[in-house]
C-alpha positions in Angstrom: 139.4 77.8 106.6 138.4 79.0 109.3 135.1 78.1 111.4 132.2 80.2 112.7 129.7 80.1 115.1 127.7 80.9 112.8 129.1 76.6 111.0 128.7 75.3 114.3 125.4 76.9 115.5 124.1 76.0 111.3 126.0 71.8 111.7 124.7 71.1 115.5 120.9 72.6 114.9 121.1 75.9 117.3 120.9 78.8 117.5 124.0 81.2 117.5 122.9 82.2 120.6 122.8 78.7 122.2 126.2 78.2 121.1 127.6 81.5 122.9 125.8 80.0 126.1 127.1 76.9 125.8 130.7 78.0 126.1 129.9 80.7 128.5 126.5 80.3 130.1 126.5 76.0 130.1 123.7 76.5 132.8 121.0 78.2 130.7 122.0 75.0 128.4 120.1 71.3 128.6 123.2 69.3 128.8 122.1 67.1 126.0 122.3 70.0 123.6 125.5 71.7 124.9 127.2 68.0 124.8 126.2 67.8 120.9 126.8 72.0 120.5 130.7 70.8 122.4 131.2 67.7 120.1 130.7 69.8 116.4 132.2 72.3 118.1 135.7 69.8 118.7 135.2 68.2 115.4 135.3 71.7 113.1 138.3 72.6 116.1 136.4 75.9 116.5 136.7 78.1 120.2 135.2 80.9 121.4 136.7 84.2 121.9 137.6 84.3 125.3 137.7 88.2 125.5 135.0 89.1 123.7 133.3 86.4 125.8 134.5 88.5 129.4 133.4 92.0 127.2 130.1 90.5 126.0 129.6 89.4 130.1 131.6 92.3 131.8 133.1 89.4 133.9 137.3 88.5 133.8 135.7 84.5 133.0 139.0 83.9 136.0 138.8 83.0 139.0 141.9 83.8 141.7 142.7 81.0 144.0 144.3 81.8 147.3 146.6 78.6 148.9 149.0 77.7 151.8 151.9 75.3 150.8 152.4 73.3 148.0 150.3 72.1 145.2 151.4 68.9 145.1 150.4 68.3 148.2 147.0 65.9 149.0 144.6 68.3 149.8 145.9 71.1 147.6 145.6 68.8 144.6 142.3 67.9 145.9 140.8 70.7 146.3 141.8 72.4 142.7 140.4 69.4 140.9 137.1 69.8 142.8 137.1 73.5 141.5 138.6 72.7 137.8 135.7 69.9 137.3 133.1 72.9 138.3 134.4 75.9 137.3 137.1 74.5 133.7 133.0 73.5 133.1 131.6 76.7 133.2 133.5 78.8 131.3 135.8 79.7 134.1 140.1 79.5 134.3 141.1 79.4 138.2 144.6 81.1 139.2 146.2 79.4 141.9 148.0 82.1 144.1 150.7 79.8 146.1 151.6 80.9 149.5 154.3 79.7 151.4 156.7 82.4 153.0 155.6 85.7 155.0 157.6 87.0 152.1 154.8 85.3 148.9 152.2 86.5 151.3 153.7 90.2 152.1 153.6 90.5 148.1 150.6 89.4 146.9 148.6 90.9 149.5 150.7 94.5 147.7 149.7 93.9 144.6 146.5 93.0 145.2 145.5 96.4 143.7 146.8 95.4 140.7 144.8 91.7 140.4 141.7 93.1 140.2 140.9 91.3 137.1 138.8 87.6 138.5 135.7 87.2 139.7 135.8 85.5 142.7 138.3 84.9 144.8 138.2 81.4 146.7 140.7 80.8 149.5 142.1 77.2 151.3 142.9 77.1 154.4 144.3 80.1 154.7 144.8 81.9 158.5 144.3 85.3 156.9 143.6 88.2 159.6 141.2 91.2 159.5 143.3 94.1 157.5 144.0 91.1 154.7 140.7 90.7 155.3 139.8 94.4 154.6 142.1 93.9 151.2 140.4 91.9 149.3 137.1 92.2 150.5 138.3 96.4 148.1 137.8 93.9 145.0 134.3 94.0 145.7 133.9 90.2 144.6 132.7 87.8 146.1 135.0 85.9 148.9 134.4 82.0 148.9 136.4 79.9 152.0 137.0 76.0 152.4 138.9 75.3 155.9 139.8 78.9 156.0 138.7 80.4 159.7 135.8 82.0 161.2 134.4 82.9 157.3 131.1 84.7 158.6 132.3 86.5 161.3 135.2 87.3 159.3 133.7 88.2 155.7 133.3 85.8 153.1 130.2 85.6 151.6 130.3 81.7 152.2 132.2 79.3 153.1 132.6 74.8 153.1 135.0 73.7 156.3 135.3 70.1 157.7 134.5 69.8 161.5 137.5 69.6 162.7 136.8 69.9 166.1 134.2 66.7 165.7 137.1 65.0 164.5 140.1 65.4 166.0 137.5 65.2 169.3 137.1 61.9 167.7 140.8 60.7 166.8 141.5 61.7 170.7 138.2 59.7 172.7 139.5 56.4 169.5 142.9 56.2 171.4 141.6 56.9 174.8 138.5 54.1 174.3 141.5 51.7 174.0 143.0 52.1 177.6 145.8 54.8 176.5 146.7 57.4 178.4 150.1 58.4 177.1 149.9 60.5 174.8 152.2 62.7 172.0 150.2 64.6 169.3 153.1 65.0 166.2 152.2 68.5 164.5 154.2 71.5 162.7 155.7 74.7 163.8 155.9 76.2 160.1 157.9 80.3 160.2 154.6 81.2 158.8 151.2 80.4 160.3 149.6 79.5 157.3 146.2 76.8 158.1 143.5 77.3 160.4 143.2 73.4 160.5 146.2 73.2 162.0 145.2 74.9 165.3 141.7 73.9 165.4 142.6 69.9 165.6 145.3 71.1 167.9 143.3 73.0 170.1 140.1 70.1 170.2 142.7 67.0 170.4 144.0 68.4 174.1 140.8 69.4 175.2 139.4 66.1 174.8 142.0 64.4 176.5 142.5 67.3 179.5 139.6 66.3 179.9 140.1 63.0 181.2 142.8 64.1 182.9 145.6 63.6 180.2 147.9 65.9 179.1 149.4 64.5 175.4 152.9 65.6 174.6 153.6 67.4 171.6 155.9 66.7 169.5 157.3 69.8 166.7 157.4 68.4 163.2 160.1 70.7 161.8 159.5 71.3 158.1 162.0 72.3 155.3 162.2 74.9 152.6 160.7 72.4 150.3 157.7 71.7 152.1 158.7 68.4 153.0 158.8 66.7 156.4 161.1 66.2 158.7 160.0 62.4 160.1 164.0 61.5 161.3 163.7 64.5 164.1 160.3 63.5 164.4 161.5 59.8 165.6 164.2 61.5 167.6 162.1 63.4 169.7 160.0 60.8 170.6 162.7 58.0 171.3 164.4 60.8 173.6 161.8 60.9 176.2 161.7 59.3 178.8 158.8 57.4 178.4 157.7 55.8 175.1 153.7 57.0 174.0 151.6 54.1 174.0 149.9 56.3 171.2 150.6 58.4 168.3 147.9 60.9 166.8 149.9 63.4 163.9 148.1 67.0 162.1 148.0 64.8 159.2 148.5 61.4 156.9 151.0 63.3 155.9 152.7 62.8 158.7 152.0 59.8 160.1 152.4 57.7 156.6 156.1 58.3 157.2 156.7 58.4 160.6 155.2 54.5 160.6 157.8 53.3 158.3 160.0 55.0 159.8 158.9 53.7 164.1 159.4 50.3 162.4 162.4 50.7 161.1 163.9 52.0 164.9 161.7 48.4 165.7 159.0 49.2 167.0 155.8 47.8 165.9 152.6 49.4 165.0 150.6 48.5 166.4 151.8 45.8 168.4 154.2 48.6 170.6 152.0 52.0 169.4 149.2 53.0 168.4 149.4 55.5 165.4 146.1 58.0 164.0 146.4 60.1 161.2 144.5 62.7 159.8 142.4 63.1 156.4 142.4 59.7 154.8 143.8 61.1 151.7 146.2 58.6 149.9 147.9 55.1 150.5 145.9 55.5 153.9 143.6 52.4 153.1 146.3 50.1 151.4 148.2 50.8 154.0 145.7 50.4 156.8 146.0 53.7 158.8 143.2 55.0 161.0 142.5 58.2 160.1 139.6 60.4 160.1 138.1 61.2 156.4 137.4 64.2 154.9 136.9 65.1 151.7 138.6 68.3 150.2 137.7 67.3 146.3 133.4 67.5 147.9 134.1 70.8 149.3 135.7 72.3 146.1 132.9 71.4 144.2 130.1 72.5 146.4 132.4 75.7 146.6 132.9 76.2 143.3 129.6 76.5 142.7 128.4 78.7 145.6 130.9 80.7 143.7 129.0 80.4 140.6 126.0 81.1 142.1 127.1 84.5 143.5 129.1 85.6 140.9 125.4 85.1 139.1 124.4 87.7 142.3 121.8 84.2 142.7 120.9 83.3 147.0 123.1 80.5 148.0 121.0 78.3 150.9 123.4 78.0 152.9 126.7 80.1 152.7 128.1 78.3 155.1 128.5 74.6 154.9 130.4 73.0 157.6 130.8 69.1 156.5 131.3 66.0 159.3 134.5 64.2 159.7 134.5 60.7 159.9 136.5 57.7 161.9 137.8 55.1 159.4 139.4 52.3 162.2 141.6 50.2 160.2 143.9 47.4 160.8 147.2 47.9 159.9 148.1 45.2 157.4 145.5 42.9 158.4 148.0 41.6 161.0 144.6 39.3 162.4 146.7 39.2 166.0 146.3 43.0 165.5 144.5 45.4 168.1 142.5 47.6 166.3 143.5 50.8 166.2 
């Protein structure tokens, strides 16, 4: 026998509207009541029709998420985790549009007119141009950025960004304060520029070095079609330099961690022969002992998700453009007591 919303309401001791709001408008129901309603609904194998709820509210109950790169990457997966944690609890589905190439980028924006079935668009680490901003705005829904370039200037409704200028300045000053003058910076050079953070990090790092009379050696890390970093090629470039740098800063931990092991395989000690610093404080950095710049993509995504819900409800957002601080995390690689602090 099919369970009705009336059955759930009767057993939970609440009204039918409270059951409905527990699924579609959780912000209007106390946590204790909602948990009881959902538990009973689960017990009775009841689910509210999403199409009926959407028809009643006039919303699709769907959020479009536009992101660059591969979903399996640490930052991307962390953002999805944070978004889903908040949006799923509020009754929303997430539709992820992964953009990894020029072709995928063109297809997304060409098909945008037929994708206006979302209540908001969240743009994650994606450097979109003014024309694409206009196309997004034509959907007439809130546009929220996570690590998006100049969100206020480009017309984003709200955004949460990491302070990449501060983070990269911290990384450069750390190496300089340790006495390094021969410094290399490892960055990627994709066929299609998608992540603005890459450019901000590189620019801030090199500027800080140049202010101290240091010109960092730039090494490009190639990325294959599957999104894998070609670390062996990075090592080849480093070993081919007339003089090996005494310190290496990496655009992200995804480059720094494998590079650390590749250097050791080539007979170089980290940090004995060369200092190494990453960016992100991602998986395994603490276990391995990599000095890095910390950001919190899960927390940033949660904040962006709450902003999104408020904007959909047309509620005021006190601080629509949030810039989260970066933090330098200094570690001893593999806890070597003879190693200098890096």
